MDAnalysis code that builds the backbone (N, CA, C; Angstrom):
import MDAnalysis as mda
import numpy as np

u = mda.Universe.empty(252, n_residues=84, atom_resindex=np.repeat(np.arange(84), 3), trajectory=True)
u.add_TopologyAttr("name", ["N", "CA", "C"] * 84)
u.add_TopologyAttr("resid", np.arange(1, 85))
u.add_TopologyAttr("resname", ["MET", "GLN", "HIS", "MET", "SER", "ASP", "LYS", "GLU", "MET", "VAL", "ASN", "ASP", "ILE", "LEU", "SER", "GLN", "MET", "LYS", "SER", "SER", "LEU", "THR", "THR", "TYR", "SER", "THR", "SER", "ILE", "THR", "GLU", "THR", "SER", "ASN", "GLN", "GLN", "LEU", "ARG", "GLN", "THR", "LEU", "GLN", "GLN", "ILE", "ARG", "ASN", "SER", "ASP", "GLU", "GLN", "PHE", "GLN", "TYR", "GLN", "LEU", "TYR", "GLN", "LEU", "ALA", "GLU", "THR", "LYS", "GLY", "PHE", "TYR", "LYS", "PRO", "ALA", "THR", "GLN", "ALA", "ASP", "VAL", "LYS", "ASP", "ILE", "GLN", "GLN", "VAL", "ARG", "SER", "ALA", "VAL", "SER", "SER"])
u.atoms.positions = np.array([
    [154.057, 169.010, 95.092],
    [153.283, 168.075, 95.880],
    [152.863, 168.754, 97.189],
    [151.595, 168.650, 97.504],
    [151.072, 169.274, 98.720],
    [151.153, 168.284, 99.875],
    [151.621, 168.753, 101.007],
    [151.749, 167.919, 102.194],
    [150.482, 168.006, 103.031],
    [150.193, 166.920, 103.722],
    [149.040, 166.902, 104.609],
    [149.386, 167.636, 105.905],
    [148.410, 168.343, 106.444],
    [148.612, 168.998, 107.733],
    [148.546, 167.934, 108.834],
    [148.999, 168.294, 110.022],
    [148.914, 167.370, 111.158],
    [147.473, 166.924, 111.381],
    [146.556, 167.860, 111.291],
    [145.140, 167.544, 111.485],
    [144.660, 166.534, 110.452],
    [145.013, 166.735, 109.194],
    [144.601, 165.814, 108.130],
    [145.198, 164.426, 108.349],
    [146.455, 164.380, 108.752],
    [147.102, 163.084, 108.997],
    [146.431, 162.338, 110.144],
    [146.168, 163.043, 111.243],
    [145.538, 162.414, 112.405],
    [144.153, 161.912, 112.034],
    [143.365, 162.748, 111.360],
    [142.016, 162.324, 110.973],
    [142.046, 161.160, 109.981],
    [143.032, 161.154, 109.094],
    [143.181, 160.046, 108.143],
    [143.503, 158.751, 108.879],
    [144.424, 158.826, 109.832],
    [144.782, 157.633, 110.610],
    [143.580, 157.144, 111.421],
    [142.849, 158.064, 112.039],
    [141.661, 157.673, 112.811],
    [140.646, 156.973, 111.907],
    [140.467, 157.478, 110.713],
    [139.541, 156.869, 109.758],
    [140.007, 155.466, 109.362],
    [141.302, 155.327, 109.104],
    [141.857, 154.020, 108.747],
    [141.729, 153.030, 109.909],
    [141.952, 153.525, 111.118],
    [141.832, 152.658, 112.302],
    [140.396, 152.164, 112.457],
    [139.446, 153.040, 112.223],
    [138.034, 152.662, 112.324],
    [137.721, 151.535, 111.337],
    [138.215, 151.671, 110.141],
    [138.003, 150.643, 109.124],
    [138.682, 149.332, 109.520],
    [139.903, 149.412, 110.018],
    [140.636, 148.212, 110.438],
    [139.931, 147.505, 111.589],
    [139.443, 148.273, 112.546],
    [138.754, 147.672, 113.692],
    [137.493, 146.944, 113.251],
    [136.796, 147.502, 112.281],
    [135.607, 146.837, 111.735],
    [135.998, 145.524, 111.061],
    [137.088, 145.556, 110.318],
    [137.565, 144.343, 109.635],
    [137.997, 143.280, 110.642],
    [138.696, 143.687, 111.694],
    [139.091, 142.731, 112.731],
    [137.864, 142.089, 113.367],
    [136.868, 142.880, 113.689],
    [135.658, 142.348, 114.332],
    [134.975, 141.324, 113.435],
    [134.885, 141.633, 112.163],
    [134.278, 140.697, 111.213],
    [135.104, 139.416, 111.125],
    [136.408, 139.562, 111.020],
    [137.291, 138.390, 110.905],
    [137.217, 137.518, 112.154],
    [137.163, 138.144, 113.320],
    [137.094, 137.388, 114.571],
    [135.828, 136.548, 114.613],
    [134.704, 137.134, 114.221],
    [133.436, 136.383, 114.285],
    [133.359, 135.283, 113.229],
    [134.180, 135.365, 112.202],
    [134.142, 134.370, 111.130],
    [135.280, 133.358, 111.205],
    [136.080, 133.405, 112.262],
    [137.235, 132.521, 112.393],
    [136.940, 131.397, 113.371],
    [137.141, 130.168, 112.924],
    [136.913, 129.028, 113.814],
    [138.202, 128.555, 114.493],
    [139.358, 128.931, 113.942],
    [140.634, 128.551, 114.526],
    [140.870, 129.407, 115.777],
    [140.908, 128.768, 116.938],
    [140.999, 129.495, 118.210],
    [142.279, 130.318, 118.335],
    [143.388, 129.780, 117.876],
    [144.657, 130.500, 117.972],
    [144.631, 131.764, 117.102],
    [144.117, 131.638, 115.878],
    [144.001, 132.803, 114.999],
    [143.024, 133.818, 115.595],
    [141.942, 133.332, 116.149],
    [140.939, 134.205, 116.770],
    [141.567, 135.028, 117.908],
    [142.341, 134.362, 118.763],
    [142.989, 135.058, 119.882],
    [144.000, 136.087, 119.386],
    [144.736, 135.730, 118.344],
    [145.709, 136.661, 117.770],
    [145.010, 137.896, 117.223],
    [143.935, 137.696, 116.484],
    [143.174, 138.822, 115.946],
    [142.582, 139.690, 117.064],
    [142.131, 139.055, 118.130],
    [141.587, 139.803, 119.264],
    [142.669, 140.656, 119.928],
    [143.869, 140.100, 120.049],
    [144.978, 140.854, 120.650],
    [145.343, 142.053, 119.778],
    [145.404, 141.840, 118.477],
    [145.714, 142.939, 117.557],
    [144.619, 143.997, 117.639],
    [143.369, 143.554, 117.631],
    [142.252, 144.499, 117.721],
    [142.318, 145.310, 119.011],
    [142.572, 144.645, 120.125],
    [142.645, 145.338, 121.412],
    [143.763, 146.377, 121.418],
    [144.904, 146.011, 120.867],
    [146.030, 146.940, 120.786],
    [145.680, 148.138, 119.904],
    [145.043, 147.875, 118.772],
    [144.647, 148.951, 117.863],
    [143.592, 149.857, 118.495],
    [142.694, 149.278, 119.284],
    [141.689, 150.085, 119.971],
    [142.351, 151.039, 120.965],
    [143.361, 150.556, 121.663],
    [144.083, 151.409, 122.606],
    [144.801, 152.546, 121.870],
    [145.458, 152.208, 120.767],
    [146.148, 153.212, 119.971],
    [145.159, 154.241, 119.429],
    [144.029, 153.763, 118.920],
    [143.012, 154.662, 118.366],
    [142.521, 155.632, 119.433],
    [142.290, 155.139, 120.633],
    [141.785, 156.000, 121.703],
    [142.836, 157.038, 122.112],
    [144.095, 156.620, 122.181],
    [145.167, 157.561, 122.517],
    [145.296, 158.647, 121.443],
    [145.182, 158.244, 120.183],
    [145.274, 159.211, 119.095],
    [144.063, 160.140, 119.119],
    [142.888, 159.591, 119.408],
    [141.686, 160.417, 119.538],
    [141.878, 161.467, 120.638],
    [142.420, 161.048, 121.784],
    [142.641, 161.986, 122.886],
    [143.598, 163.099, 122.466],
    [144.658, 162.753, 121.754],
    [145.596, 163.741, 121.249],
    [144.899, 164.703, 120.287],
    [144.108, 164.153, 119.379],
    [143.394, 164.973, 118.398],
    [142.433, 165.932, 119.087],
    [141.749, 165.450, 120.088],
    [140.807, 166.302, 120.807],
    [141.550, 167.409, 121.559],
    [142.659, 167.063, 122.195],
    [143.464, 168.045, 122.931],
    [143.969, 169.152, 122.013],
    [144.389, 168.773, 120.813],
    [144.937, 169.754, 119.868],
    [143.848, 170.494, 119.086],
    [142.585, 170.109, 119.320],
    [141.488, 170.761, 118.606],
    [141.280, 170.237, 117.198],
    [141.888, 169.083, 116.873],
    [141.739, 168.482, 115.548],
    [140.403, 167.770, 115.399],
    [139.830, 167.395, 116.498],
    [138.619, 166.578, 116.478],
    [137.668, 167.130, 117.521],
    [136.453, 167.354, 117.120],
    [135.452, 167.858, 118.049],
    [134.335, 166.825, 118.124],
    [134.164, 166.189, 119.279],
    [133.121, 165.173, 119.388],
    [131.728, 165.784, 119.281],
    [130.779, 164.961, 118.914],
    [129.388, 165.404, 118.840],
    [128.905, 165.801, 120.229],
    [127.928, 166.649, 120.268],
    [127.377, 167.048, 121.561],
    [126.687, 165.851, 122.213],
    [126.639, 165.881, 123.528],
    [126.014, 164.797, 124.292],
    [124.515, 164.762, 123.999],
    [123.974, 163.567, 123.865],
    [122.533, 163.407, 123.694],
    [121.856, 163.666, 125.034],
    [120.690, 164.283, 124.973],
    [119.992, 164.510, 126.237],
    [119.186, 163.263, 126.611],
    [118.707, 163.230, 127.835],
    [118.018, 162.053, 128.378],
    [116.798, 161.697, 127.542],
    [116.066, 162.688, 127.070],
    [114.862, 162.449, 126.257],
    [115.221, 161.704, 124.970],
    [116.279, 162.143, 124.293],
    [116.710, 161.487, 123.053],
    [117.127, 160.046, 123.308],
    [117.838, 159.819, 124.402],
    [118.280, 158.467, 124.749],
    [117.074, 157.574, 125.009],
    [116.096, 158.080, 125.728],
    [114.890, 157.308, 126.016],
    [114.123, 156.978, 124.733],
    [114.072, 157.917, 123.791],
    [113.393, 157.665, 122.517],
    [114.078, 156.532, 121.751],
    [115.391, 156.551, 121.734],
    [116.133, 155.496, 121.027],
    [115.905, 154.151, 121.720],
    [115.953, 154.134, 123.049],
    [115.711, 152.890, 123.785],
    [114.333, 152.333, 123.473],
    [113.342, 153.195, 123.456],
    [111.969, 152.760, 123.161],
    [111.863, 152.192, 121.753],
    [112.506, 152.864, 120.804],
    [112.448, 152.407, 119.411],
    [113.144, 151.069, 119.240],
    [114.257, 150.868, 119.936],
    [115.020, 149.627, 119.804],
    [114.315, 148.468, 120.506],
    [113.671, 148.737, 121.639],
    [113.022, 147.650, 122.379],
    [111.657, 147.279, 121.821],
    [111.114, 148.077, 120.939],
    [109.770, 147.776, 120.389],
    [109.820, 146.665, 119.375],
])
């Protein structure tokens, strides 16, 4: 049996967290029970904090390389396309 490397484990967890956060957001918008909604929001907020901390660790260790920053021209093009 082959074991996952630290990098693979971190990236797998980040991927799972992304999926979970999407599910929480969908569930929150579809829930009419206020108490359940607040509980889901608290869980989502906690998971977002964990995801960001894990992302920072991954970036520090070189496991994750963020995309390059968009330049001002690209940002303006997207804004124009979205506002049209």
